[in-house]
C-alpha positions in Angstrom: 316.9 -111.2 122.9 320.7 -111.2 123.8 322.4 -108.2 124.7 326.1 -108.3 123.9 328.0 -105.5 126.2 329.7 -103.0 124.2 333.1 -102.0 125.5 334.3 -98.6 125.7 336.8 -97.1 123.1 339.3 -96.6 126.0 339.0 -100.1 127.1 339.8 -101.3 123.4 342.6 -99.1 123.2 344.1 -100.3 126.5 343.8 -103.8 125.2 345.2 -102.9 122.0 348.3 -101.4 123.5 348.8 -104.2 125.8 348.6 -106.6 122.7 351.3 -104.6 120.8 353.3 -104.4 124.2 353.5 -108.1 124.2 354.1 -108.7 120.7 357.0 -106.0 121.0 358.6 -108.2 123.8 358.1 -111.4 122.2 359.8 -110.1 118.9 362.6 -108.5 120.9 362.9 -111.7 123.1 363.2 -113.9 119.8 365.7 -111.4 118.4 368.2 -111.5 121.4 368.0 -115.3 121.6 368.8 -115.7 118.0 371.7 -113.2 118.4 372.9 -114.9 121.6 373.2 -118.4 119.6 376.8 -118.8 118.7 378.3 -116.1 120.8 381.1 -116.5 123.3 379.8 -117.4 126.7 380.0 -113.8 128.6 378.4 -112.0 125.5 375.5 -114.9 125.1 375.0 -114.3 128.9 374.5 -110.5 128.5 371.9 -111.1 126.1 370.2 -113.8 128.0 370.1 -111.2 130.8 368.0 -109.1 128.6 365.6 -111.6 127.6 365.2 -112.5 131.5 364.5 -108.7 132.2 362.2 -108.5 129.4 360.4 -111.5 130.6 360.3 -111.0 134.2 356.6 -109.8 134.4 355.5 -113.3 133.1 357.4 -115.2 136.0 355.8 -112.8 138.5 352.5 -113.1 137.1 352.9 -117.4 137.3 354.1 -116.8 140.7 351.1 -114.9 142.0 349.0 -117.7 141.1 350.4 -119.8 144.0 350.1 -117.2 146.6 348.0 -117.6 150.0 349.6 -121.2 150.3 352.0 -120.4 153.1 355.0 -119.2 151.2 356.5 -115.7 151.1 355.5 -113.7 147.7 359.2 -113.1 147.5 360.3 -116.6 147.8 357.8 -117.5 145.0 359.2 -114.7 142.8 362.5 -116.0 143.1 361.7 -119.5 142.6 359.7 -118.2 139.4 362.9 -116.3 138.3 365.1 -119.3 138.6 362.8 -121.3 136.4 362.8 -118.3 133.8 366.6 -118.2 133.9 366.7 -122.0 133.2 364.2 -121.2 130.4 366.4 -118.7 128.8 369.6 -121.0 128.9 367.7 -124.2 128.0 365.7 -122.6 124.7 367.0 -123.1 121.3 366.0 -120.5 118.7 365.4 -123.0 116.2 362.5 -124.7 117.8 359.2 -124.7 116.4 357.5 -123.2 119.4 357.8 -119.5 120.9 360.0 -118.7 123.7 357.1 -118.6 126.2 355.7 -121.7 125.2 358.9 -123.1 126.3 359.3 -120.8 129.4 356.0 -120.9 131.2 355.9 -124.7 131.8 359.4 -124.3 132.7 358.6 -121.9 135.4 355.3 -123.7 136.6 357.7 -126.9 136.8 360.0 -124.9 139.1 357.5 -123.9 141.4 355.9 -127.2 141.7 359.2 -128.8 142.5 359.8 -125.9 145.0 356.3 -126.6 146.9 357.1 -130.6 146.6 360.6 -130.5 148.1 360.8 -127.2 150.3 357.4 -125.9 151.5 356.1 -128.8 153.5 355.7 -128.7 157.2 354.1 -132.0 157.3 355.7 -134.1 154.4 352.9 -136.5 152.7 353.7 -138.9 150.2 355.2 -138.1 146.9 352.2 -139.0 144.8 350.2 -136.8 147.0 352.5 -133.7 146.5 352.7 -134.2 142.9 348.7 -134.6 142.7 348.7 -131.2 144.9 350.7 -129.2 142.5 348.6 -130.5 139.5 345.6 -129.2 141.2 346.9 -126.0 142.2 348.2 -125.3 138.5 344.7 -126.6 137.1 342.4 -124.7 139.6 342.5 -121.4 138.4 341.8 -122.1 134.8 338.9 -124.5 135.5 337.5 -121.7 138.0 337.4 -119.3 134.8 335.8 -122.1 132.6 333.4 -123.4 134.9 332.3 -120.1 136.8 332.8 -121.7 140.3 335.3 -123.5 142.2 335.6 -127.0 140.8 334.6 -129.7 142.5 336.9 -132.9 143.1 335.0 -134.8 140.4 335.3 -132.0 138.1 339.3 -131.4 138.8 339.7 -135.1 138.5 338.1 -135.2 135.0 340.2 -132.4 134.2 343.5 -134.2 135.4 342.5 -137.5 134.2 342.3 -138.9 137.5 340.1 -140.3 140.5 337.9 -137.9 142.5 339.2 -139.7 145.6 342.9 -138.8 144.5 341.8 -135.4 144.2 340.2 -135.1 147.5 343.2 -137.0 149.3 345.4 -134.1 147.9 343.3 -131.2 148.6 343.2 -132.2 152.4 347.2 -131.6 152.6 346.9 -128.2 151.4 347.4 -126.8 155.1 350.8 -128.8 155.4 352.4 -125.8 153.7 352.2 -123.5 156.8 351.6 -123.7 160.3 349.4 -121.5 162.5 351.4 -119.1 165.0 350.4 -119.0 168.5 350.6 -115.1 168.2 347.9 -115.0 165.8 344.7 -113.5 166.8 342.3 -116.0 168.5 339.3 -113.8 167.5 338.8 -110.6 165.4 337.0 -108.7 168.5 338.8 -109.3 171.6 342.5 -109.0 170.5 343.4 -112.1 172.4 346.3 -114.6 170.8 345.6 -118.1 170.3 348.3 -119.0 173.0 345.9 -117.3 175.4 343.3 -120.2 174.8 345.8 -123.0 175.4 345.3 -124.4 178.4 348.1 -124.2 181.0 349.5 -127.1 183.1 347.6 -127.4 186.2 349.9 -127.8 188.9 347.1 -128.3 191.6 346.2 -131.9 190.4 350.0 -132.9 191.0 349.9 -131.2 194.5 346.7 -133.2 195.3 348.2 -136.3 194.2 351.6 -135.6 196.4 349.4 -135.1 199.6 347.2 -137.9 199.2 350.2 -140.3 198.6 352.4 -138.6 201.4 349.6 -138.4 204.0 349.4 -142.1 205.2 353.4 -142.2 205.5 353.6 -138.9 207.5 350.7 -140.0 209.9 352.6 -142.9 211.0 355.2 -140.4 212.5 355.4 -139.1 216.0 354.6 -135.5 217.0 358.3 -134.5 217.1 359.1 -135.9 213.7 355.8 -134.1 212.2 357.0 -131.1 213.8 360.3 -131.1 212.1 358.9 -131.9 208.7 356.5 -129.0 209.1 359.3 -126.5 210.5 361.5 -127.5 207.7 359.3 -128.0 204.4 356.5 -125.8 205.5 357.8 -123.1 207.7 361.1 -122.8 205.4 363.5 -123.0 208.8 367.3 -123.8 208.6 368.3 -126.7 210.6 370.2 -124.2 213.0 366.7 -122.6 213.4 364.8 -125.8 214.1 367.3 -126.7 216.4 366.9 -123.5 218.4 363.2 -124.3 218.3 363.6 -127.7 219.9 366.3 -127.0 222.0 368.9 -129.3 220.2 371.7 -128.8 218.3 372.0 -128.5 214.6 373.7 -131.6 214.2 371.0 -133.5 215.9 368.3 -132.0 213.7 370.4 -133.2 210.6 370.4 -136.7 212.0 366.9 -136.6 212.9 365.7 -135.2 209.6 367.8 -137.6 207.5 366.1 -140.5 209.5 362.7 -139.3 209.0 363.1 -138.8 205.1 364.8 -142.4 205.1 361.7 -143.7 206.9 359.4 -141.9 204.4 361.1 -142.9 201.3 361.2 -146.6 202.4 357.3 -146.4 203.5 356.6 -145.0 199.7 358.6 -147.2 197.6 357.4 -150.2 199.3 355.3 -153.0 197.1 351.6 -152.2 197.4 350.8 -155.7 199.1 353.6 -155.1 201.5 352.3 -151.4 202.1 348.8 -153.3 203.1 
């Protein structure tokens, strides 16, 4: 036996009021658009502004379907409003379809163009961008119809394309945003992602420099090695080194220059000559 849920009187009443409100907005919209036809531009624009205000909730509702894709909600709504403005200016009252039948695709198209042209961090090929936009628009309705997130094949069947193209387009969803290094690395320790990135290790460079310099320095005499140690390890000035060795600052300068020239020549010799 099949049991059909019975909706409460309050729920039916709320739905009825919502339907009446939507119909009232639709009727008012059509009336305003009809009145705007043929008026001078200033008066026409005033009536179209009223149409835009009446239907702004529709634009916000459409924009909400594109959330969590790396674009701020305010930006999405602004783009949706732009689509609504274009629809209000482009719609003709003598058309066979109602205003929303024209406005909704216009708003969606504006949002898709925004994602295609402005929201990519890494820009994939145009065909992939367009397919990703089609998937984003179709996925909510497919999920409602199927009762679960559609597979690539189910999405492809709905869009009239191949499952491989859907999979390729779905793989670029992360291209809309980047993950900040200030984002939490884990929910429990309070660390940032930046804390988990390895720092440059200067120790390896130091070991390499010592290994390279050691043979060249070993060829120097004791006094030359002492001068190098006092200057670069002890941090003494040339005057202080002269006082330590009992020579003038000028002599220390000449000695130090000669030592560095010999080291430079030794370190820059071709490998075969160095051997």
